[in-house]
C-alpha positions as CSV (number, residue, x, y, z in Angstrom):
1,M,-3.3,131.5,191.9
2,P,-0.2,133.8,192.1
3,L,0.7,135.6,195.3
4,Y,1.5,139.3,195.4
5,E,2.6,141.9,197.9
6,H,1.0,145.3,197.1
7,V,2.1,148.5,198.8
8,F,0.4,151.8,198.0
9,L,0.8,155.4,199.3
10,V,-2.1,157.7,200.0
11,R,-2.0,161.5,200.4
12,Q,-1.2,162.9,203.8
13,D,-4.4,165.0,204.1
14,V,-6.6,161.9,203.8
15,S,-7.8,160.6,207.2
16,S,-7.2,157.1,208.4
17,Q,-10.9,156.2,208.0
18,Q,-10.7,157.2,204.3
19,V,-7.6,155.0,203.9
20,E,-9.5,152.1,205.4
21,A,-12.4,152.8,202.9
22,L,-9.9,152.7,200.0
23,V,-8.5,149.3,201.3
24,D,-12.1,148.0,201.5
25,Q,-12.8,149.2,197.9
26,F,-9.7,147.5,196.6
27,K,-10.5,144.3,198.6
28,S,-13.9,144.1,197.1
29,I,-12.5,144.4,193.6
30,I,-10.1,141.5,194.2
31,E,-12.8,139.3,195.9
32,E,-15.2,140.0,193.0
33,S,-12.6,138.6,190.6
34,G,-12.2,135.4,192.6
35,G,-9.1,136.4,194.6
36,S,-8.5,136.9,198.3
37,V,-6.6,139.4,200.5
38,G,-4.6,137.7,203.2
39,K,-3.5,140.4,205.5
40,V,-3.6,144.2,205.4
41,E,-1.0,146.2,207.3
42,N,-1.3,150.0,207.8
43,W,2.2,151.3,208.3
44,G,1.0,154.8,209.2
45,L,1.9,158.3,208.1
46,K,5.5,158.4,207.1
47,T,7.8,161.1,205.7
48,L,8.8,160.6,202.1
49,T,12.4,160.9,201.0
50,Y,11.4,163.2,198.2
51,R,8.2,165.0,197.3
52,I,5.6,163.2,195.2
53,R,2.9,165.4,193.6
54,K,3.7,168.2,196.2
55,N,3.3,165.8,199.2
56,R,6.0,165.4,201.8
57,K,4.2,162.6,203.8
58,A,2.0,159.7,202.9
59,H,0.0,156.9,204.5
60,F,1.6,153.5,203.6
61,T,-0.5,150.3,203.4
62,L,0.6,146.7,202.6
63,M,-1.8,144.1,201.2
64,N,-1.0,140.4,200.7
65,I,-3.0,139.3,197.7
66,E,-3.8,136.0,196.2
67,A,-5.5,136.7,192.9
68,G,-5.1,136.5,189.1
69,H,-3.4,139.1,187.0
70,E,-6.7,140.6,185.8
71,A,-7.9,141.4,189.3
72,L,-4.6,143.1,190.2
73,A,-4.6,145.0,186.9
74,E,-8.0,146.4,187.8
75,V,-6.9,147.4,191.3
76,E,-3.9,149.2,189.8
77,R,-6.1,150.9,187.2
78,Q,-8.5,152.1,190.0
79,Q,-5.5,153.5,191.9
80,R,-4.2,155.4,188.9
81,L,-7.6,157.0,188.5
82,S,-7.8,157.9,192.2
83,E,-6.3,161.3,193.1
84,D,-5.7,160.1,196.7
85,V,-3.3,157.3,195.7
86,L,0.2,158.8,195.1
87,R,2.2,155.7,194.2
88,S,1.9,151.9,194.3
89,L,4.2,148.9,194.0
90,T,3.3,145.3,193.3
91,L,5.7,142.4,193.8
92,K,5.1,138.8,192.8
93,V,6.3,136.5,195.7
94,D,6.6,132.7,196.1
95,Q,4.9,132.8,199.5
96,H,3.6,135.3,201.9
97,E,5.6,136.0,205.1
98,D,4.0,134.9,208.4
99,G,3.8,137.5,211.1
100,P,4.4,141.2,210.9
101,S,6.4,142.7,208.0
102,A,9.8,144.2,208.3
103,M,8.3,147.7,208.7
104,L,6.2,146.8,211.6
105,Q,9.0,144.9,213.2
106,K,11.2,148.0,213.1
107,R,8.4,150.0,214.7
108,E,8.0,147.4,217.5
109,D,11.8,147.4,218.1
110,R,11.8,151.2,218.3
111,D,8.9,151.2,220.8
112,R,10.7,148.7,223.0
113,R,14.0,150.6,222.9
114,G,12.6,154.0,223.6
115,R,13.0,157.2,221.7
116,P,15.4,157.1,218.7
117,G,18.0,159.5,220.3
118,D,18.0,157.9,223.8
119,R,21.4,156.9,225.1
120,P,21.9,153.7,227.2
121,R,22.2,154.2,230.9
122,R,25.7,154.5,232.3
123,E,27.0,152.9,235.5
124,P,27.4,155.2,238.4
125,R,30.9,156.5,239.2
126,R,32.8,155.1,242.2
127,S,33.3,157.5,245.1
128,D,36.9,156.5,245.9
129,G,38.3,158.7,243.2
130,E,39.5,155.9,240.9
131,G,37.1,156.7,238.1
132,S,34.7,154.2,236.9
133,A,34.6,150.7,238.3
134,P,36.4,147.9,236.4
135,K,34.0,145.9,234.2
136,T,35.2,142.4,235.3
137,E,36.9,140.8,238.2
138,A,39.9,139.9,236.1
139,A,40.3,143.6,235.2
140,A,40.1,144.6,238.9
141,E,42.8,142.0,239.8
142,A,45.1,143.2,236.9
143,K,44.7,146.8,238.1
144,S,45.5,146.0,241.7
145,E,48.5,143.8,240.7
146,A,49.9,146.5,238.4
147,K,50.3,149.1,241.1
148,P,52.7,147.1,243.4
149,E,54.8,146.0,240.4
150,A,55.3,149.5,239.4
151,K,56.4,150.5,242.8
152,S,58.9,147.6,243.0
153,E,60.3,148.5,239.6
154,A,60.9,152.1,240.7
155,K,62.8,150.9,243.8
156,S,65.0,148.6,241.8
157,E,65.8,151.4,239.3
158,D,66.9,153.6,242.3
159,K,69.3,150.9,243.5
160,S,70.9,150.4,240.1
161,D,71.6,154.1,239.7
162,A,73.5,154.2,243.0
163,K,77.3,153.8,242.9
164,P,78.6,150.6,244.4
165,A,80.5,151.1,247.6
166,T,84.3,150.5,247.3
167,T,86.5,149.5,250.1
168,E,90.0,150.9,250.1
169,A,92.7,148.8,251.4
170,T,95.5,150.7,252.9
């Protein structure tokens, strides 16, 4: 049997329990036709890029389906008849992905990192007035070596500017 990924959007004013009821309804249609539903992922309530039927947000749901074309055509027909389903997309795939989808992976990464606008922590400033601490030992050595060289260059320039002493023979 062919494999499909089916994503559908449900109106924002529908509760999560009603979304689950719709998923169960679509699952039963597929299973009655001899197919099976592998995994169901609820991506949650998300903001839409543009308004669809006067809705700015929608509940997103992904279903991995293994069924014939007739079963999928019936699910899509039922979704078109339902006023709660705003939009759907069905893709035929070679194999279903193991683990969470890309949308759930993004959510897990965002949860691990913190809020979207958080900045990374900065290192504390040094109290000796030199600004922030050098990042590596090599940078610290280069900084400390650069200061004495600069002083010695300044001394050598002072000597070259001075007039040479001349001795007068009388």
